[in-house]
matplotlib code that plots the C-alpha trace (Angstrom):
import matplotlib.pyplot as plt

x = [-1.6, -0.5, 2.8, 2.6, 5.0, 3.3, 5.5, 5.1, 6.6, 10.1, 10.8, 13.5, 15.0, 15.5, 15.5, 16.2, 12.9, 12.3, 10.7, 7.3, 4.2, 3.2, 5.3, 2.2, 3.8, 0.9, 2.5, 5.6, 8.0, 9.4, 10.8, 9.0, 12.0, 14.3, 14.4, 11.7, 9.0, 11.4, 14.0, 11.3, 10.4, 13.9, 14.2, 11.3, 12.2, 16.1, 16.9, 13.6, 13.0, 16.2, 14.8, 12.0, 13.7, 15.6, 13.3, 12.5, 8.6, 6.6, 4.0, 4.3, 1.3, 1.8, 0.2, 1.1, 1.2, 1.2, 4.8, 4.2, 3.8, 5.2, 2.7, -0.1, 1.7, 2.7, 1.6, 4.0, 6.8, 6.5, 7.7, 8.3, 7.9, 4.4, 1.2, 0.0, -3.5, -5.5, -8.7, -8.6, -8.1, -6.5, -7.0, -3.7, -3.1, -7.0, -6.9, -9.0, -6.9, -7.8, -6.0, -7.1, -3.5, -6.2, -5.8, -6.9, -5.3, -2.2, 0.4, -1.4, 0.8, -0.5, -3.8, -5.0, -8.4, -9.8, -9.5, -13.1, -15.7, -12.7, -14.4, -17.3, -14.7, -12.3, -16.5, -16.7, -13.7, -14.3, -17.8, -16.1, -14.2, -15.6, -17.7, -15.3, -12.4, -10.0, -7.2, -7.6, -4.0, -4.6, -1.9, -3.8, -4.9, -8.2, -9.1, -8.3, -6.2, -2.4, -3.0, -1.7, 0.6, 3.0, 3.7, 1.3, 0.9, -2.5, -4.9, -3.8, -5.5, -5.1, -7.1, -9.8, -13.3, -14.9, -11.9, -12.8, -17.0, -15.8, -13.7, -16.4, -18.7, -16.2, -14.4, -11.6, -9.3, -6.4, -6.1, -1.9, -1.6, 1.2, 1.8, 0.9, 5.2, 4.4, 1.5, 3.5, 1.9, -0.7, -4.4, -8.0, -11.1, -13.5, -12.6, -10.2, -6.2, -5.5, -1.3, 0.5, 3.5, 5.8, 9.2, 10.6, 10.2, 8.6, 12.3, 12.3, 14.8, 14.9, 13.4, 10.6, 11.2, 8.6, 5.8, 5.1, 1.5, 0.2, -3.6]
y = [-22.3, -19.2, -17.3, -13.7, -11.4, -7.4, -4.1, -0.4, 2.6, 1.1, 4.7, 3.7, 1.0, -2.2, -4.7, -8.2, -10.3, -13.3, -16.6, -16.1, -17.3, -13.7, -10.3, -7.7, -3.9, -1.4, 2.1, 4.5, 2.6, 6.2, 8.9, 12.2, 14.2, 12.4, 12.9, 14.4, 12.1, 11.1, 10.2, 8.1, 6.6, 5.2, 4.1, 1.7, 0.5, -0.3, -0.8, -1.7, -4.3, -5.9, -6.2, -7.8, -10.1, -11.5, -12.0, -14.9, -14.3, -17.0, -13.3, -10.1, -7.8, -4.0, -0.4, 2.6, 5.8, 9.2, 9.8, 7.6, 10.4, 8.8, 6.2, 8.2, 10.4, 7.1, 3.8, 1.2, 0.4, -2.4, -6.1, -5.9, -9.0, -8.2, -7.6, -3.5, -3.4, 0.1, -0.6, -3.9, -7.5, -10.6, -14.7, -16.2, -19.2, -19.5, -16.0, -12.9, -9.9, -6.1, -3.3, 0.9, 3.2, 6.3, 8.1, 11.2, 14.3, 14.7, 17.6, 17.1, 14.4, 11.1, 9.1, 12.2, 12.3, 15.8, 18.5, 19.1, 16.3, 13.9, 10.8, 11.1, 10.6, 7.6, 5.9, 5.8, 4.0, 1.6, 0.3, -1.1, -3.7, -6.9, -8.3, -11.9, -10.1, -12.2, -9.8, -5.9, -3.7, -0.1, 2.7, 4.6, 3.5, 3.1, 6.2, 4.9, 1.8, 2.0, 5.5, 7.6, 10.4, 9.8, 13.6, 16.6, 18.5, 18.5, 16.1, 12.6, 10.3, 10.6, 7.6, 7.4, 6.7, 5.8, 2.9, 2.1, 1.6, -0.4, -3.0, -3.2, -3.9, -6.6, -7.7, -9.6, -11.6, -9.7, -5.9, -4.2, -0.6, 2.0, 5.9, 6.9, 5.6, 5.5, 3.8, 0.3, -2.3, -5.0, -4.4, -5.6, -4.5, -6.8, -10.1, -8.4, -8.0, -4.7, -4.6, -1.0, -2.5, 1.1, 0.1, 4.1, 6.3, 10.0, 10.7, 8.5, 6.1, 2.6, 1.0, -1.9, -5.4, -6.5, -8.6, -12.1, -14.3, -17.1, -17.4]
z = [3.5, 1.5, 3.2, 2.8, 3.1, 3.9, 3.0, 1.9, 1.8, 0.5, -0.7, -3.0, -0.3, -2.2, 0.6, 1.6, 1.6, 3.0, 0.8, 0.1, -1.7, -2.2, -1.9, -1.0, -1.1, -0.1, -2.0, -1.9, -4.2, -5.0, -3.3, -3.7, -2.3, -5.1, -9.0, -11.3, -12.6, -15.4, -13.1, -10.5, -13.9, -14.7, -11.1, -11.4, -15.2, -13.9, -10.2, -9.0, -11.8, -11.4, -7.6, -8.5, -10.7, -8.0, -4.5, -3.1, -4.2, -6.0, -7.0, -6.4, -6.1, -5.3, -5.6, -5.8, -3.0, -2.5, -3.6, -6.6, -8.8, -12.0, -11.4, -12.1, -14.6, -16.7, -15.4, -14.4, -16.9, -18.8, -17.9, -14.3, -12.5, -10.4, -10.8, -10.7, -9.1, -9.4, -8.2, -9.7, -8.4, -9.0, -7.7, -6.3, -4.2, -4.1, -2.6, -3.9, -3.6, -4.5, -4.8, -4.6, -4.1, -2.9, 0.3, 2.0, 0.3, 1.1, 0.1, -3.4, -4.5, -6.3, -6.0, -3.4, -2.8, -3.4, -0.4, -0.3, 0.1, -0.2, 1.6, -0.4, -3.2, -1.5, -0.9, -4.8, -5.0, -2.3, -3.2, -6.1, -3.8, -4.1, -1.5, -1.4, -0.9, 1.1, 0.9, 0.7, -0.5, -0.3, 0.4, 3.1, 6.1, 7.5, 10.2, 13.6, 13.0, 11.8, 10.9, 14.0, 13.3, 16.1, 16.8, 18.7, 15.5, 13.6, 13.7, 15.6, 12.9, 9.5, 7.9, 5.8, 7.2, 4.1, 4.1, 7.9, 6.5, 3.9, 5.7, 8.0, 5.2, 3.4, 6.5, 4.2, 5.9, 5.6, 4.8, 4.3, 4.2, 5.0, 4.3, 7.8, 8.6, 12.8, 12.2, 11.5, 13.8, 13.3, 14.2, 14.7, 12.9, 13.2, 11.5, 9.8, 10.2, 9.7, 9.4, 8.6, 7.1, 6.3, 6.6, 7.4, 9.9, 9.9, 9.2, 6.3, 8.0, 7.1, 10.9, 10.3, 8.9, 6.7, 8.0, 7.2, 7.8, 6.5, 5.4]

ax = plt.figure().add_subplot(projection="3d")
ax.plot(x, y, z, "-o")
ax.set_aspect("equal")
plt.show()
């Protein structure tokens, strides 16, 4: 069995990580309201790099999120101890992983689908997910699973219908996401366990633990 630790929405909270085979980070490493893009880049190349170097995980896999504007602009800094997936995959411990950062339009930040025909745009991204994927790492959740806003204003669900359809088609063993902080928890979508691993609440307070799972 492979021990996996799932997390998302660090927003520059460099927490303690339990020992594991694979650490999955589902985006929003940075904090959109804190500093300019150069400052975010410096955080990734400095504090985040040192944190990655010491986490007790054999392998680290991450995707970007909507707060990670510097990654969309310039990519991840070189030399970080992790596998960065952007509509790409990797095989680790006999498991096939695929990562994608895209989500429905959200405040015109990073890795957003366009306002118009956004689900068609997302479907074009998600159709690239291989049929034999074991673990899918996305920033945003599928619609109806870990995507409830937790407040009375606006839409009750903020996930992607195209992502729900992709998961139903592929049925990976595990799907890890974040983005919608109030959706933290574990869900079942057919044969797939969906984990929203957001660490923070809607006020960006650190409230949730990492989620541990074995596959």
